C-alpha positions as CSV (number, residue, x, y, z in Angstrom):
1,M,392.3,65.4,115.4
2,L,392.2,62.3,117.5
3,D,390.3,59.7,115.6
4,V,388.7,56.5,117.0
5,E,387.6,54.6,113.9
6,H,385.1,52.1,115.6
7,S,381.6,53.3,115.7
8,L,380.2,50.6,118.0
9,L,381.4,51.9,121.2
10,E,378.6,52.4,123.6
11,N,380.2,54.8,125.9
12,L,383.4,56.8,125.2
13,D,384.9,59.2,127.6
14,F,387.6,61.5,126.3
15,Y,389.9,63.3,128.9
16,F,392.6,65.7,127.7
17,Q,395.1,67.6,129.9
18,T,395.2,71.3,128.9
19,E,398.1,73.7,129.4
20,N,396.9,74.8,132.9
21,Q,396.6,71.2,134.0
22,N,392.9,71.1,133.8
23,Y,391.0,68.3,131.9
24,Q,388.8,68.9,129.0
25,T,386.2,66.1,129.1
26,V,383.9,64.8,126.5
27,H,381.3,62.1,127.1
28,T,380.1,60.4,124.0
29,G,379.3,57.1,122.3
30,Y,376.5,55.5,120.3
31,S,374.3,55.5,123.3
32,Q,374.6,59.4,123.6
33,P,373.0,61.9,121.3
34,L,375.0,62.9,118.3
35,E,375.1,66.4,119.6
36,S,377.6,65.1,122.3
37,R,380.2,64.7,119.8
38,P,382.7,67.4,119.2
39,Y,383.1,66.7,115.6
40,K,380.1,65.3,113.7
41,S,381.4,62.1,112.0
42,R,380.4,58.5,111.5
43,F,383.3,57.6,113.8
44,F,384.5,59.4,116.9
45,A,386.8,62.3,116.4
46,F,388.1,64.8,119.0
47,P,389.9,68.1,117.7
48,I,392.8,68.8,119.9
49,V,395.6,71.5,119.6
50,L,399.1,70.2,120.4
51,A,402.1,72.4,120.3
52,A,405.2,71.1,118.7
53,H,407.6,69.0,121.0
54,S,405.0,69.2,123.9
55,H,403.8,66.6,126.2
56,H,400.0,66.0,127.1
57,T,398.1,63.3,128.7
58,V,395.0,61.8,126.9
59,Y,392.8,59.3,128.5
60,L,390.0,57.2,126.7
61,R,387.6,55.3,128.9
62,V,385.6,52.8,126.8
63,Q,382.6,50.8,127.9
64,T,380.6,48.7,125.5
65,Q,378.8,45.3,125.1
66,N,380.2,44.9,121.6
67,A,383.6,44.0,120.6
68,M,386.1,46.4,122.1
69,I,388.3,47.4,119.2
70,I,389.9,50.8,119.8
71,P,391.9,51.9,116.6
72,V,393.0,55.5,117.7
73,L,394.8,57.6,115.1
74,L,396.2,61.0,115.5
75,W,395.8,63.1,112.4
76,V,396.9,66.6,111.2
77,P,393.4,68.3,110.6
78,N,393.9,68.8,106.8
79,D,394.9,65.2,106.3
80,F,391.8,64.0,108.4
81,H,389.5,66.0,106.2
82,I,391.0,64.7,103.1
83,K,390.7,61.2,104.4
84,E,387.1,61.7,105.4
85,R,386.2,63.2,102.1
86,N,387.7,60.2,100.2
87,E,385.8,57.7,102.4
88,Y,382.5,59.6,101.7
89,S,383.3,59.6,98.0
90,I,383.8,55.9,97.8
91,Q,380.6,55.5,99.9
92,A,378.8,57.8,97.3
93,I,380.0,55.8,94.3
94,Y,379.0,52.4,96.0
95,F,375.5,53.7,96.7
96,G,375.2,55.2,93.3
97,L,376.0,51.8,91.9
98,V,373.4,50.2,94.1
99,I,370.7,52.6,93.0
100,A,371.6,52.1,89.3
101,I,371.4,48.4,89.6
102,A,368.1,48.6,91.5
103,L,366.7,50.9,88.7
104,L,368.0,48.5,86.0
105,N,366.2,45.7,87.6
106,I,363.0,47.6,87.8
107,I,363.1,48.6,84.1
108,F,364.0,44.9,83.3
109,A,360.9,43.8,85.3
110,L,358.6,46.3,83.7
111,V,359.9,45.3,80.3
112,S,359.5,41.7,80.7
113,K,356.2,42.2,82.7
114,E,357.1,39.7,85.3
115,F,355.9,41.3,88.5
């Protein structure tokens, strides 16, 4: 998995040279529909298959009006899924705590009758 961990890229074009010298092309970005992403994620992830000790050419073309930060990581698919699951777990704990604090404040407001 080729992972671009920055979600504020307006247009991101991914070009990957396949075995028969053709290019696999993906046009995505936050200005494109979510269906244009090859892997549905909050960041941009591109599933690619690389043979051991092989040479491939990968191009990324980025156009954005935001800060152009392009952190690109190459993952083994299993490790990528573990990282993604851990990030979602941390987000679930965070939002769970926010909801619990909001409910606690509502209960305190109702008990003290200070609307």
